[in-house]
N, C-alpha and C positions, 0 to 999 in steps of 0.2 A: 507631478502626480506620483504618489508613492507606489512602489511595486507591490502587487498583490502577493500576500504570503499564502502559499498553498497548504492545504491540510495534508495530513498523513496519507489519506486516501488519494487525494489529487496527485501527490508526489509519486505514489506507487503506480498509479495509472500512467502518468507521464513517463515513468521509467520502464514501462512495459512489463511490470511484475506479474500481471494477471494474464499475460499472453500465453496460451497453452498450445499453440500451433504444433510445436515439436515435442510435446510432453507425452510421457507414457500415460495410459488411461487412468491409472490410480492417481497420478499427480494432477492430471487435468480435473478429475472429479474433486479432489481435495482442495485444489486452488480455486476452483469454481465455487465450492461451498464457502470457503473463507472470503472470497470476493463478495458473495451475496451478503454475508454478515457485515462486511465492511461498508457496503453500499447502504445497508439499512441504518447503520450507525451514522453514516455521513448525512443521510436524509434527516435523521433526528437532530444531529448537530446543527445543520443549516436551519432547521425549524427553531431551535433555541436562539440562533443568531438573529433571525428576522422578526420574531414575535416580540411583542412588548410584555415584559415581566415586571412585576412590582418591585423586584429586588435585583439590581444589576449583579450583585455578588453571587447570587444563586445561579443566574444565567451563565455568568463567566465560569463558575465552578463546573457546571454541567457541560459546557462546551469543552473545557479543558479535559474533563474526565472522558468524554466521548472520543476526543482526539487521541488520548492516551490508549483507550481501548482499541482503536483502529491501529495504532502503532504496534500494539501487542499482536494483533492478528496478522499484520504485515510481517512481523518478525517470524511468525509461524510459516508464512508463505516463503520467506527467505530460507527457512530451515528445510522446507520441502525441496526447493531448487538445489540447495546444497546436497541433499541426499540423492537427488536425481543425477546431479553432476558426478558425484562420487561413484554411483552405481553404474552409470552409463558412459562416463568420461565425456560428457557433452558440455562444451563451453562455447560461447556464452549463451545464457538463456534470456537475459533481459537487455534492453537497450543500455541500461546503466553498466551491466557487465561488459558489453561491447565497447562502450566509451572508455571504461577502465582499462581494458585490454589494449585498446589503441593508444592510450596515453602511456602505458607501460612500454609498448613497442617503440614509441617515438622517443622515449627517454634514453 
């Protein structure tokens, strides 16, 4: 069985990108707002994937566009975390940052 390919939103969630437990209030608010937009786009993307459309090319185009839109919003969230890290010298914020730091320390 082929491994499931995660969407941009699913990868961000798995990486802990939207976890705001240790975030300043402004960052938690902004990340929360962006996550809500990502979740909306993800629901729409899944709708296109599961519903029958008369034209597969249109469906595929919409799915690709929605995933790219989420990727753009995820990059904005990454920008927020970078700003927080620079302003408060807090590392790491996400599980992905933690894994990266651990790999660098082991090298």
